[in-house]
Backbone as a ProteinNet text record, in pm:
[ID]
protein_1_A
[PRIMARY]
MATADFKDRLLECLGGPWPESGPLQTRTVETRSQDGYRMELLSYLTEPDERVTAWLLVPDGVSASKPAPGICLWHQHNGQWHLGKSEPAGLAGNEMHHTGVALAKEGYVVICPDAWGFEDREKGYRQKGGNLERFLFLQQVVSGRCMAWKNILDMRRVVDLICTRPEVDTDHLGCYGHSMGSTHAWLVGPWEPRLKAIVGNCCLPTYDAIHEHNMLHCFPNFVPGIYEYGDIPDIAALIAPRALHLNLGENDGGSPIKQAREGVQTIQRAYESMHAEDQFSYFIESDTGHVLSPKMWSQTRDFFERHLRNA
[TERTIARY]
5015	4918.4	4928.7	4815.9	4815.6	4877.3	4936.7	5004.6	4912.4	4790.6	4696	4661	4643.5	4611.1	4727.3	4849.7	4965.8	4980.3	4956.6	4965.6	4861.8	4742.4	4639.8	4683.2	4739.8	4786.4	4900.6	4989.3	5100.8	5050.3	4953.2	4899	4838.2	4767.6	4710.2	4820.3	4926.5	5034.3	5114.3	5129.8	5198.5	5121.8	4989.9	4910.1	4789.4	4762.6	4643.8	4672.4	4569.8	4588.6	4650	4722.1	4779.6	4674.7	4685	4588.9	4607.5	4505.3	4515.8	4624.5	4699	4804.7	4743.2	4793.9	4752.3	4852.2	4835.7	4928.8	5069.6	5169	5308.6	5355.8	5299.2	5339.4	5492.4	5549	5695	5753.8	5867	5943.9	6089.7	6154.9	6298.9	6372.3	6450.2	6520	6655.3	6722.4	6860	6891.2	6975.6	7023.5	7175	7242.1	7387.9	7425.5	7526	7582.7	7701.4	7702.4	7809.8	7869.5	7972.2	8038.7	7951.5	7881.2	7800	7654.4	7614.7	7475.5	7449.2	7320.6	7284.9	7207.5	7212.5	7142.6	7037.4	6920.2	6814.8	6771	6770.9	6716.6	6568.3	6484.8	6340.5	6276.6	6183.8	6102.2	5961.1	5900.5	5768.2	5695.7	5566.8	5487.3	5478.5	5524.4	5504.4	5373.9	5333.1	5200.2	5154.4	5023.7	4974.3	5045.9	5096.1	5162.1	5312.2	5369.8	5511.2	5581.6	5666.4	5743.5	5886.9	5937.1	6070.7	6145.7	6273.9	6356.1	6423.3	6457.6	6528.3	6615.4	6728.8	6814	6772.4	6754.9	6729.7	6853.4	6902.8	7021	6976.8	7001.8	6958.3	7081.2	7105.3	7224.5	7218.8	7336.2	7344.6	7286.8	7212.5	7155.1	7019.1	6974.4	6842.4	6744.5	6629.5	6532.4	6393.4	6295.4	6158.2	6147	6227	6224.2	6311.4	6396.8	6483.4	6488	6377.7	6371.1	6454.9	6483.2	6563.2	6491.1	6526.1	6470.3	6503.1	6417.6	6437.3	6462.9	6545.2	6577	6561.2	6482.5	6469.8	6577.1	6653.2	6766.9	6748	6736.7	6715.3	6850.9	6885.5	7018	7028.6	7151.6	7178.3	7150.4	7168.9	7154	7291.9	7363.1	7501	7515.1	7407.3	7415	7455.2	7436.2	7476.6	7350.8	7279.5	7152.2	7170.9	7291.9	7317.5	7332.2	7345.1	7358.6	7231.7	7183.5	7071.5	7093	7015.9	7022	7158.2	7234.5	7361.3	7465.6	7457.9	7558.1	7539.8	7425.2	7412.8	7422.6	7388.8	7400.3	7543.3	7637.5	7779.3	7830.3	7754.7	7792.9	7858.6	7853.4	7907.5	7920.2	7983	7987.1	8089.8	8065.2	8159.4	8144.6	8254.5	8248.7	8190.8	8205.9	8146.9	7997.6	7933.9	7788.7	7743.2	7829.2	7786.8	7718.2	7623.5	7563.3	7467.2	7407.6	7322.6	7401.1	7520.4	7609.3	7648.4	7686	7728.3	7616.1	7493.4	7381.3	7346.9	7359.3	7336	7437.3	7561.8	7664.3	7643.3	7560	7520.3	7402.3	7345.3	7237.3	7098.4	7087	6957	6926.5	6799.4	6755.7	6736.7	6800.6	6804.2	6747.7	6664.7	6615.8	6659.3	6713.2	6770.1	6699	6603.6	6535	6600.3	6562.8	6597	6493.4	6538.7	6446	6403.7	6291.2	6235.8	6337.8	6371.6	6465.5	6609.7	6637.5	6774.6	6794.7	6916.6	6962.4	6862.7	6802.2	6710.1	6587.3	6554.4	6435.8	6465.2	6586.8	6620	6592.6	6583	6566.8	6424.5	6413.8	6283.4	6236.3	6314.6	6280.6	6374.6	6323	6409	6504.7	6455	6542.1	6625.5	6740.6	6828.6	6880.6	6926.7	6996	6911.8	6974.8	6907.7	6787.3	6795.1	6680.3	6561.4	6588.8	6480.6	6420.6	6505.6	6455.4	6362.1	6401.5	6315.9	6184.9	6194.7	6075.7	5978.2	6030.1	5944.1	5878.8	5956.5	5900.5	5786.2	5809.2	5707.4	5588.3	5612.1	5502.3	5405.8	5462	5376.9	5306.7	5377.9	5320.3	5195.5	5200.4	5083.7	4968.5	4998	4892.6	4842.5	4893.5	4849.1	4922.1	5037	5116.4	5259.3	5351.7	5492.4	5576.2	5705.9	5791.5	5791.6	5784.1	5782.1	5663.1	5547.5	5429.4	5461.5	5522.4	5556.9	5662.6	5762.3	5865.8	5804.9	5712.8	5648.8	5567.6	5491.8	5417.2	5509.8	5620.7	5716.1	5774.8	5810.5	5871.7	5772.6	5647.4	5548.3	5532.8	5549.3	5545.3	5666.9	5780.8	5898.9	5874.4	5808.4	5773	5675.7	5578.6	5489.9	5571.8	5672.2	5751.9	5832.3	5902.4	5984.8	5896.2	5773.7	5682.1	5633.6	5649.7	5609.6	5715.5	5835	5944.7	5938.4	5940	5930.6	6052.8	6166.3	6287.9	6286.2	6183.4	6181.1	6085.7	6135.2	6052.2	5982.5	5857.7	5789.6	5748.3	5763.8	5740.1	5861.7	5972.2	6095.6	6154.6	6094.4	6136.2	6190.8	6294.2	6349.7	6385.8	6436.5	6490.4	6606.8	6694.4	6813.7	6834.2	6883	6920.8	7023.4	7111.7	7210.5	7173.1	7184.9	7162.3	7018.1	6995.7	6858.3	6788.3	6864.4	6806.5	6755.9	6822.5	6774.7	6644	6638.7	6513.4	6401.6	6431.5	6329.5	6288	6383.4	6352.2	6252.1	6277.3	6182.6	6056.4	6059.3	5936.2	5841	5893.6	5806.1	5765.7	5850.9	5827.5	5689	5636.3	5503.7	5390.6	5412.6	5305.7	5320.7	5425.1	5453	5477.6	5368.6	5384.4	5453.3	5466.5	5537.6	5686.7	5737.9	5879.3	5894.7	5958.1	5968.5	6094.4	6195.6	6322.3	6376.3	6396.8	6430.6	6557.4	6651.9	6777.6	6797.2	6824.4	6860.4	7002	7085.7	7224.8	7249	7284.4	7329.1	7224	7103.8	7011.6	6894	6903.3	6790.2	6795.8	6771.1	6766.5	6637	6628.8	6503.1	6478.6	6353.9	6324.5	6385.7	6394.1	6463.1	6606.4	6677.9	6817.5	6828.6	6740.2	6740.8	6724.5	6633.3	6610.6	6726.3	6775.1	6884.3	7009.6	7039.6	7164.2	7144.9	7024.2	6996.6	7037.2	6990.1	7033.8	6945.4	7009.1	6937.9	6948.7	6840.9	6839.1	6769.8	6780	6711.3	6559.7	6486.7	6344.9	6256.3	6285.8	6196.4	6184.7	6279.8	6273	6163	6108.9	6019.9	5874.7	5797.1	5655.2	5577.1	5513.3	5447	5343.2	5355	5255	5274.8	5368.2	5377.8	5438.7	5518.1	5589.8	5494.3	5372.8	5271.8	5237.2	5254.5	5210.6	5325.3	5442.2	5554.1	5675.1	5780.9	5907.5	5945.9	6057.5	6100.2	6110.5	6167.3	6169.2	6030.1	5929.8	5793.7	5744.6	5791.8	5756.6	5820.8	5950.7	6020.4	5958.4	5910.6	5852	5725.7	5661.6	5541.2	5570.7	5697.4	5735	5711.6	5716.7	5695.5	5562.7	5559.5	5660.9	5752.9	5750.9	5839.9	5985.1	6077.2	6219	6278.3	6348.8	6412.2	6549.2	6649.8	6783.8	6833.7	6898.1	6954.9	7102	7184.7	7325.9	7344.6	7425.6	7451.4	7598.6	7651.6	7787.7	7786.3	7869.2	7869.5	7899.8	7980	8020.8	7948.3	7838.2	7762.3	7687.7	7730.4	7667.1	7524.6	7485	7349.5	7248	7297.3	7210.8	7276.7	7268.8	7335.8	7307.3	7415.8	7407.1	7323.5	7318.5	7238.3	7091.4	7035.9	6895.6	6877.2	6978.8	6967.5	6960.4	7039.8	7032.7	6894.3	6839.5	6704.2	6603.7	6628	6537.9	6530.6	6644.7	6640.6	6573.2	6579.5	6507.1	6355.7	6313.2	6172	6124.4	6205.3	6169.7	6170.5	6270.2	6279.3	6154	6105.4	5985.3	5863.8	5855.6	5743.2	5748.1	5866.4	5879.9	5850.9	5897.5	5870.3	5721.1	5649.8	5506.1	5430.8	5492.4	5431.2	5496.4	5580.2	5653.4	5735.7	5793.3	5870.5	6011.2	6062.3	6192.9	6304.7	6287.8	6391.1	6389.5	6292.1	6282.3	6346.7	6390.1	6456	6597.6	6689.9	6828.9	6890.7	6996.2	7070.5	7216.7	7300.4	7444.5	7496.5	7559.9	7621.9	7773.2	7839.8	7984.5	8057.1	8146.1	8221.2	8322.2	8354.5	8455.9	8428.9	8302.7	8262.6	8160.4	8171.9	8081.2	7976.7	7951.7	7842.8	7894.8	7914.1	7973.2	7901	7933.2	7898.1	8028.5	8054.2	8179.1	8172.6	8286.9	8284.4	8200.1	8206.3	8126.2	7976.8	7941.4	7800.6	7751	7836.1	7795.1	7782.2	7868.4	7858.7	7726.7	7688.4	7559.5	7444.2	7454.1	7349.5	7337.3	7449.4	7449.7	7392.2	7436.1	7389	7238.6	7190.2	7048	6964.8	7003.5	6929	6939.6	7055.8	7071.9	6973.1	6958.6	6874.1	6725.1	6687.4	6545.6	6488.7	6574.2	6524.2	6560.5	6688.4	6730.4	6692.6	6705.6	6681.1	6548.2	6464.6	6336.3	6239.9
2594.8	2494.3	2371.2	2317.6	2198.4	2081.2	1989.7	1875.8	1795.5	1768.5	1689.6	1761	1893.5	1970.9	1967.8	1981.4	1980.4	1843.4	1737.3	1603.5	1585.6	1637.6	1630.9	1708.5	1826.7	1907.4	1835.4	1774.5	1701.8	1588.6	1514.7	1404.7	1456.4	1568.6	1628.6	1668.5	1730.5	1777.8	1662.2	1555.6	1437.7	1377.5	1377.9	1319.9	1243.5	1245.6	1179.8	1042.5	977.6	849.5	742.4	651.9	539	430.9	353.5	245.1	134.6	53.1	-62.1	-156.2	-215.2	-308.1	-438	-484.4	-613.3	-721.1	-841.7	-950.9	-917.6	-956.1	-934.2	-1034.7	-1154.7	-1262.5	-1278.4	-1293.1	-1297	-1425.5	-1409.4	-1522.2	-1505.9	-1616.3	-1613.7	-1643.1	-1546.7	-1557.8	-1625.5	-1596.8	-1642.2	-1640.9	-1734.3	-1737.3	-1750.1	-1673.1	-1678.9	-1691.7	-1772	-1780.6	-1686.9	-1604	-1509	-1531.6	-1456.2	-1469.4	-1409.5	-1494.6	-1448.4	-1423	-1437.5	-1412.6	-1477.4	-1487.9	-1530.8	-1419.4	-1419.6	-1320.4	-1390.4	-1330.9	-1379.8	-1264.9	-1288.4	-1190.8	-1221.8	-1128.7	-1147.8	-1064.8	-1124.7	-1056.4	-1044.3	-925.4	-903	-793	-781.4	-677.8	-555.8	-443.2	-318.3	-251.7	-271.9	-238.9	-356.9	-367.3	-486.5	-517.9	-415.4	-437.6	-407.9	-406.5	-370.7	-467.9	-552.5	-648	-596.1	-594.4	-542.3	-641	-612.2	-701.6	-627.2	-702.6	-648.7	-759.2	-720	-814.8	-820.5	-941.5	-964.2	-1029.4	-973.9	-1026.1	-1079.1	-1207.9	-1273.6	-1324	-1275.1	-1317.7	-1466.7	-1528.2	-1666.1	-1675.3	-1782.1	-1803.1	-1741.3	-1659	-1598.8	-1688.5	-1716.1	-1807	-1773.4	-1849.6	-1828.6	-1851.9	-1944.9	-1972.1	-1875.1	-1801.7	-1702.1	-1577.5	-1503.4	-1387.6	-1270.5	-1177.7	-1059.2	-934.3	-817.3	-692.3	-677.4	-607.1	-585.2	-439.9	-417	-280.9	-271.2	-173.6	-141.1	-38.1	-63.6	22.5	88	221.1	299	350.8	320.8	355.4	502.9	545.7	684.4	708.6	834	876.3	886.8	994	1016.3	1016.6	1039.7	1040.1	906.3	799.3	664.7	579.5	603.8	535.7	386.2	345	202	127.2	202.9	142.6	167.5	64.8	79.6	-13.1	-119.9	-216.1	-282	-291.7	-365.2	-298.1	-165.3	-97.3	-129.7	-104.1	-140.4	-290.9	-371.3	-516.5	-565.2	-472.5	-507.2	-568	-553.8	-617.4	-521	-392.2	-291.7	-160	-62	72.5	92.1	192.6	239.8	158	103.7	22.9	100.2	231.8	314.7	289.2	258.9	245.2	99.5	6.1	-134.3	-155.6	-69.3	-62.5	-177.3	-233.7	-349.8	-467.1	-485.8	-591.9	-565	-440.9	-406.2	-432.2	-398.3	-419.3	-568	-643	-787.4	-852.1	-805.4	-859.8	-816.3	-712.3	-672.4	-755.2	-837.9	-925.8	-886.2	-785.6	-742.4	-810.1	-839.2	-878.4	-750.1	-742.1	-617.2	-641.5	-549.4	-556.6	-432.3	-453	-345.4	-344.8	-253.8	-244.3	-140.8	-145.3	-38.9	71.9	196.4	308.5	314.3	377	390.8	459.1	394.9	451.3	412.7	330.2	291.3	141.4	107	-29.8	-108.5	-216.1	-295.1	-215.5	-111.8	-32.1	81.1	81.7	167.8	94.8	-36.9	-118.7	-107	-122	-120.8	15.9	119.3	255.3	301.3	381.6	439.1	541.3	621.2	718.3	647.1	702.8	645.4	756	715.3	807.4	927.2	1046	1168.6	1201.4	1167.4	1191.2	1105.5	981.5	895.1	949.7	997.8	1052.3	1170.8	1258.8	1373.3	1326.3	1227.4	1174.1	1116.5	1037.7	973.9	1077.9	1180.1	1287.3	1355.8	1391.3	1463.5	1374	1245.7	1151.9	1153.6	1161.9	1171.5	1306.3	1413.7	1547.9	1561.1	1511.7	1527.3	1438.4	1342.6	1258.5	1313	1431.9	1493.9	1444.3	1378.2	1327	1379	1324.1	1358.4	1233.9	1242.7	1125.9	1079.5	1171.6	1132.4	1041.4	1067.5	981.6	838.9	824	690.9	625.3	701.2	646	594.2	669.8	627.4	500.8	496.4	376.1	255.1	269.2	159.1	117.4	215.3	183.1	112.9	152.1	84.9	-61.4	-89.2	-228	-306.5	-240	-305.8	-342.9	-253.5	-285.6	-403.5	-403.7	-519.6	-647.5	-639.2	-757.1	-808.1	-719	-765.3	-821.7	-772.3	-822.9	-965	-1012.3	-1149.5	-1251.1	-1203.7	-1295.7	-1350.9	-1483.1	-1542.1	-1514.1	-1476.6	-1448.5	-1310.2	-1230.7	-1090.5	-1070.3	-1000.8	-955.5	-827.9	-841.8	-729.1	-619.9	-643.6	-537	-445.7	-482.2	-405.6	-383.6	-289.1	-256.2	-114.6	-95.5	37.3	59.4	178.2	203.5	301	292.5	376.3	418.5	541.7	586	697	696.9	803.9	887	1019.5	1112.2	1099.4	1060.2	1040.3	936.6	839.6	742.1	806	912.6	988	1058.8	1119.4	1178.4	1075.3	955.6	850.4	813.4	814.7	778.5	876	1007.6	1101.1	1121	1078.3	1080.1	968.7	847.5	734.4	732.6	787.5	778.9	820.9	934.8	977.3	881.9	801.7	718.2	570.5	537.1	396.2	371.2	356.6	340.1	210.7	116.1	-7.5	17.1	127.4	162.6	234.8	168.8	221.4	303.7	289.8	361.8	398.6	528.3	580.7	663.5	636.7	711.5	769.9	899.9	967	1021.7	987.8	1032.6	1132.6	1255.8	1357.7	1397	1425.1	1492.8	1550	1675.7	1751.9	1891	1896.7	2028.1	2097.9	2224	2297	2373.5	2405.9	2485.9	2624.5	2676.9	2804.2	2795.8	2690.2	2674.8	2645.4	2562.3	2530.2	2656	2743	2866.2	2964.1	2977.3	3072.3	3034.9	2904.7	2859.5	2808.6	2826.2	2779.7	2633.9	2549.3	2409.3	2322.3	2229.3	2126	1996.5	1961.4	1839.7	1729.1	1605.5	1495	1513.7	1461.9	1494.9	1455.4	1349.4	1317.8	1428.8	1522.6	1632.6	1733.5	1728.8	1835.4	1787.7	1841.1	1808.9	1932.2	1927.9	2047.5	2105.7	2235.4	2306.4	2304.4	2223.9	2207.5	2329.6	2407.7	2518.9	2625.3	2627.1	2719	2685.1	2558.1	2509.6	2475.1	2444.8	2406.1	2371.4	2332.2	2302.5	2157.5	2113.8	1974.7	1930.2	2010.6	1966	1941.5	2013.2	1989.5	1852	1805.1	1670	1567.7	1583.7	1490.4	1490.6	1605.7	1617.1	1533.8	1497.2	1414.8	1272.4	1234.2	1101.7	1092.3	1204.2	1204.8	1138.6	1058.7	1041.5	920.2	856.5	742.8	787.6	696.7	731	774.1	885.5	942.8	995.4	964.2	1019.2	1070.8	1187.3	1247.6	1277	1235.3	1273.6	1380.2	1480.8	1589.9	1626.8	1663.1	1713.9	1865.7	1928	2074.6	2138.3	2070.8	2125.7	2060.2	1995.7	1928.1	2031.5	2049.1	2147.8	2113.4	1985.8	1946.9	1980.5	2006.8	2045.7	2162.2	2283.8	2399.5	2408.2	2422	2394.5	2497.2	2620.8	2720.7	2675.7	2642.2	2600.8	2461.4	2375.5	2241.6	2249.5	2339.8	2358.3	2408.1	2499.6	2546.7	2433.4	2348.5	2238.4	2137.1	2101.1	2002.8	2061.8	2193.7	2255.7	2249.4	2264.2	2247.9	2108	2008.1	1868.8	1846.9	1902.3	1887.3	1941.1	2055	2113.6	2022.9	1957.4	1865.3	1749	1695.2	1585.7	1632.9	1750.7	1804.5	1824.2	1864.2	1888.1	1759.2	1644.4	1514.3	1446.6	1521.3	1467.6	1343.9	1352.3	1240.4	1286.1	1385.9	1441.7	1339	1233.2	1129.5	1038.8	1057.8	975.1	1042.1	1166.1	1235	1273.1	1247.1	1286.5	1326.6	1403.9	1440	1458.9	1445.3	1459	1539.9	1653.8	1738	1727.4	1674.8	1655.2	1772.4	1834.4	1949	1905.4	1998.8	1975	1847.6	1820.5	1697.5	1731.4	1663.8	1689.1	1581.4	1547	1456.3	1312.4	1256.7	1123.3	1047.1	919.4	840.4	819	904.1	897.9	789.3	747.4	650.4	698	827.3	879.2	872.3	904.4	895.8	751.5	658.4	518.4	469.8	515.9	480.2	530.1	652.7	706.8	619.6	576	493.8	359.2	293.5	162.9	171.6	274.3	290.8	317.3	395.9	428.7	302.6	221.2	98	0.2	-5.3	-92	-51.8	77.7	128.5	113.7	141.6	149.1	24.4	-64.1	-188	-310.3	-324.8	-445.8	-443	-326.6	-317.7	-250.9	-227.2	-158.5	-250.5
18274.5	18231.8	18321.2	18363.4	18447	18372.2	18449	18388.9	18298.1	18345.3	18265.6	18135.9	18143.1	18023.1	17924.4	17975.9	17887	17820.4	17894.5	17835.5	17725.6	17745.9	17641.9	17518	17539	17426.1	17353.5	17430.1	17370.4	17281.6	17329	17249.4	17119.6	17126.9	17006	16908.3	16960.1	16873.6	16814.2	16890.3	16837.4	16720.7	16730.7	16623.9	16670.1	16798.8	16850.3	16907.2	16961.6	17031.2	16942.1	17006.1	16934.1	16917.1	16811.4	16791.1	16894.1	16910.1	16998.4	16946.7	17038.2	16999.7	16949.2	16836	16782.5	16819.1	16765.6	16793.4	16745.4	16824.1	16786.1	16680.5	16684.5	16593.2	16590.8	16708.8	16723.4	16666.5	16599.3	16547.8	16591	16619.5	16646.2	16516.2	16469.1	16341.2	16358.7	16471.1	16491.3	16639.9	16682.5	16820.9	16820.5	16907	16918.9	17065.7	17092.5	17227.3	17236.6	17339.3	17361.7	17500.5	17532.5	17661.6	17770.8	17843.9	17955.7	17924.6	17799.7	17761.3	17625.2	17591.3	17456.9	17387.8	17254.9	17174.7	17089.9	17083.5	16995.5	16905	16775.4	16681.6	16665.4	16711.7	16711	16600	16530.7	16430.3	16485.1	16471.1	16528.8	16451.9	16473.9	16409.4	16499.8	16448.9	16522.7	16481.4	16356.9	16306.3	16222	16192.1	16122.5	15991.3	15922.7	15794.5	15800.1	15921.3	15935	16029.4	15972.4	16051.3	16065	16188.1	16216.6	16305.7	16331.5	16412.4	16527.8	16629.7	16746.1	16803.9	16862.7	16934.5	17080.8	17130.8	17272.2	17332	17443.5	17512.9	17648.1	17671.3	17794.7	17869.7	17991.1	18066.4	18100.2	18105.5	18152.1	18292.9	18317.7	18449.8	18468.9	18373.5	18380.6	18304.4	18365.1	18305	18357	18311.3	18358.9	18508.6	18560.3	18704.4	18782.6	18711.5	18775.4	18686.8	18680.1	18589.8	18640.1	18547.1	18577.8	18528.6	18582.5	18529.2	18381.3	18309.1	18166.5	18134.2	18032.4	17988.6	17837.6	17792	17650.4	17616.8	17512	17481.3	17344.8	17347.6	17225.9	17175.8	17052	16999	16961.7	16935.8	16898.7	16749.7	16709.2	16569.5	16504.9	16536.2	16491.5	16339.8	16266.1	16121	16062.5	16138.6	16094.2	16078.8	15969.3	15949.6	15923.9	15885.3	15864.1	15995.6	16107.8	16240.2	16320.4	16383.3	16475.2	16591.9	16595.6	16706.1	16720.9	16610.4	16614.8	16703.1	16718	16800.9	16948.7	17010.5	17152.3	17175.9	17072.6	17085.8	17071.5	17048.4	17047.2	16919.1	16809.8	16683.4	16586.7	16613.1	16521.4	16595.2	16529	16583.5	16692.5	16773.9	16874.8	17003.3	17052.5	17174.7	17293	17292.6	17397.9	17410.4	17297	17294.3	17283	17320.2	17329.4	17464.9	17492.6	17625.4	17653.6	17549.4	17570.5	17624.2	17569.4	17617.5	17762.5	17791.2	17927.5	18027.9	17991.3	18082.5	18095.5	17986.5	17995.1	18089.1	18082.9	18171.3	18316.1	18336.1	18471.1	18522.1	18433.6	18475.5	18430.1	18340.5	18290.2	18156.1	18132.1	17998.5	17918.1	17802.7	17726.5	17586.7	17540.2	17403.4	17327.6	17206.8	17124.2	16988.9	16967.3	16838	16746.7	16619.5	16525.2	16533.8	16533.6	16515.2	16368.9	16345.5	16209.9	16118.7	16007.1	15910.7	15933.6	16036.3	16069	16047.4	16006.5	15986.6	15900.5	15953	15871.2	15829.2	15905.8	15875.3	15776.4	15722.5	15608.6	15477.9	15485.3	15365.3	15310.1	15178.4	15113.9	15070.3	15099.2	15057.5	14946.2	14855.1	14751.1	14810.4	14905.5	14972.8	15079.1	15111.6	15212.9	15304.7	15421.8	15511.9	15550.6	15542.3	15581.8	15495.4	15365.9	15279.3	15321.2	15360.2	15407.3	15536.6	15628	15753.8	15728.6	15637.5	15604.4	15541.6	15450.5	15385.3	15488.1	15582.4	15682.1	15773.2	15811.1	15893.4	15820	15693.4	15617.6	15584.9	15567.9	15546.5	15664.8	15785.5	15904.7	15911.9	15878.6	15889.7	15802.8	15679.5	15591.8	15637.3	15725.9	15783.5	15916.8	15956	16080.2	16202.8	16182	16293.4	16278.8	16357.4	16342.9	16369.9	16343.8	16362	16506.5	16601.5	16742.1	16771.9	16709.6	16728.4	16686.9	16570.2	16519.9	16608.5	16651.6	16739.4	16869.2	16927.5	17052.4	17028.9	16920.4	16886.3	16880.6	16808.6	16794.2	16928.2	17011.2	17140.2	17233	17228.7	17311.7	17269.5	17141.6	17094.8	17144.6	17156.5	17212.7	17358.7	17432.8	17571.1	17573.5	17481.1	17469.3	17451.3	17363.1	17328.7	17447.6	17517.1	17629.1	17740.6	17749.1	17852.1	17823.1	17699.1	17667.3	17706.5	17742.8	17768.3	17910.3	17923.8	18057.7	18143.7	18080.4	18157	18222.2	18192.8	18235.5	18353.2	18454.2	18566.2	18520.3	18476.9	18413.7	18511.3	18639.7	18737.4	18752	18687.8	18699	18559.3	18488.4	18352.6	18347.5	18265.7	18246.4	18101.1	18071.2	17937.5	17947.6	17846.6	17839.4	17695.2	17676.4	17543.4	17549.3	17448.3	17432	17310.7	17322.5	17212.1	17162.6	17036.6	16992.4	17079.4	17129	17220.1	17348	17393.3	17508.9	17475.5	17356.8	17310.6	17315.1	17264.5	17264	17405.7	17498.7	17637.9	17699.1	17684.1	17745.7	17661.8	17534.6	17456.2	17498.1	17513	17543.9	17691.1	17777.6	17921.1	17966.5	17920.7	17968.2	17929.5	17823.9	17769.5	17804.4	17878.6	17904.4	18051.8	18131.1	18275.6	18316	18222.9	18256.9	18276	18221.4	18239.4	18372.7	18467.3	18603.5	18626.7	18539.1	18557.2	18419.5	18395.6	18263.1	18272.6	18182	18177.4	18038.6	18032.1	17908.4	17919.5	17823.6	17825	17712.4	17749.7	17654.4	17551.6	17594.6	17503	17580.4	17615.4	17667.3	17603.4	17472.1	17408.8	17448.2	17423.2	17439.8	17311.3	17286.8	17167.6	17180	17302.1	17322.4	17270.3	17310	17268.6	17119.5	17067.3	16924.5	16841.3	16883.4	16808.3	16825	16946.6	16972.2	16894.5	16886.3	16824.5	16681.8	16626	16489.4	16470.6	16561.2	16562.8	16475.3	16404.7	16330.4	16410	16479.5	16560.2	16482.4	16532.4	16466.6	16481.8	16386.7	16372.5	16490.3	16567	16679.6	16783.3	16784.5	16880.9	16848.8	16726.9	16683.4	16682.2	16775.8	16788.3	16743	16628	16574.4	16670.4	16693.8	16772.9	16923	16972.5	17118.1	17186.6	17115	17178.1	17231.9	17182.7	17235.6	17380.4	17417	17548.3	17642.9	17589.1	17674.3	17591.7	17661.5	17595	17625.8	17573.3	17587.1	17732.8	17824.2	17964.6	18022.8	17972.9	18020.3	17976.6	17859.7	17815.6	17908.6	17934.3	18023.4	18162.9	18206.8	18341.4	18356.7	18245.7	18252.9	18297.8	18303.2	18353.1	18503.7	18573.4	18718.9	18753	18859.9	18965.2	18946.8	18827.2	18806.1	18795.6	18818.1	18831.1	18696.7	18698.6	18579.7	18616.6	18533	18550	18416.3	18417.3	18296.9	18318.6	18222.4	18218	18111.9	18142.6	18048.3	18051.9	17935.3	17926.8	17920.5	18000.4	18008	17872.5	17791.2	17661.8	17544.3	17569.4	17464.3	17381.1	17255.5	17169.3	17132.3	17147.1	17113.8	17222	17342.3	17454.5	17526.9	17469.7	17530.3	17680.1	17756.3	17899.4	17975.6	17928.6	17998.8	18004.3	17888.5	17885	17944.5	17932.3	17990.5	18142.5	18201.1	18347.5	18389.8	18312.6	18341.7	18324.6	18225.4	18196.9	18309.7	18366.6	18475.4	18598.9	18615.1	18726.4	18703.5	18578.7	18545.6	18582.1	18547.1	18578.1	18728.9	18795.8	18941.1	19009.2	18963.8	19025.7	19006.8	18892.5	18869.7	18967.7	18991.1	19086.8	19229	19262.7	19396.3	19417.8	19313.6	19327.1	19358	19326.4	19355.2	19475.2	19546.1	19661.8	19620.6	19500	19445.1	19406.8	19479.5	19442.4	19447	19526.8	19533.2	19410.2	19321.3	19200.4	19078.5	19092.1	18980.7	19018.8	18926.3	18948.1	18814.8	18822.8	18701.9	18737.3	18634.6	18651.3	18534.8	18563.9	18461.4	18479	18378	18387	18322.1	18396.6	18346	18240.9	18150.3	18046.3	17968.1	17942.1	17874.4	17766.8	17653.3	17542.7	17525.5	17399.6	17363.2	17361.4	17480.3	17494.2	17605.1	17613.1	17730.8	17806.7	17903.2	17977.6	18084.3	18138.9	18249.5	18367.2	18398.1	18509.3	18476.3	18353.1	18313.2	18320.4	18276.3	18280.4	18424.8	18511.7	18652.4	18711.1	18674.8	18720.1	18669.9	18545.4	18484.6	18554.5	18575.2	18640.8	18782.1	18854.7	18993	18996.4	18900.6	18894.6	18871.2	18773.9	18747.6	18864.6	18927.1	19044.4	19153.5	19172.1	19281.2	19247.6	19122.1	19091.7	19024.9	18977.2	18918	19002	19030.5	19101	19248.9	19311.3	19455.6	19489.9	19390.7	19416.1	19491.4
[MASK]
+++++++++++++++++++++++++++++++++++++++++++++++++++++++++++++++++++++++++++++++++++++++++++++++++++++++++++++++++++++++++++++++++++++++++++++++++++++++++++++++++++++++++++++++++++++++++++++++++++++++++++++++++++++++++++++++++++++++++++++++++++++++++++++++++++++++++++++++++++++++++++++++++++++++++++++++++++++++

């Protein structure tokens, strides 16, 4: 199937076109000074009747007169619905995933939102945790959409938000995510041309692998009806020719390596077809599972340095 045809089919399966973006009506809820950067808790509208929050991290020395590249950071799942933006923002969770702080200290302006159903976005519902996630997924399904559609809508609003910041060089925007955050990275990438450099860490499952291994993955991975036309690597391949990097662990049970290796070759062929093979890279670490290892982080830092700071 031609790339354009597959993208059209994907949009249909996700749930159809996204609505026009309305006013963000951004408010600053809180400001904190940290070592080397400041944090702002921003409240904004992702939909006309839905106000949410995100942490913005601005490095010291970055200003409207001296802007820096911006990075949208999508948090992991890990069955920890009480954690969302606070983990990459360095306020809770595993230090391995305080990646927003690490990137801010590298000189990037970083925004860390909550995914739907996580942290502050778990509040206000009778259901909680995994039950809430199932409820939200099914709520979209009966409306002819899926959770991935809603996640993409939300992420595009985050890109809208970071683009309003005078400290951000909006010609040099990227995104990063681990695990479910990686899923979010390759989901939003095809629909968000403002993101020039995209990194996914430890999540490139395929429907072939999910079916073979009877895997229960987080709901954003499941796009109803798409398997008739393509698989998850075909979705990621739609990011071409913009820069994309994927880190994978050889022993990661969430992305069985046989199909993941085939998947990165599918993506590679898409980039080659556009004469953009230098814009796609991947790193498979041996004897490594579902983690952000030092080597994976080094790959991530180098990728952003090359495609955002030095582009």
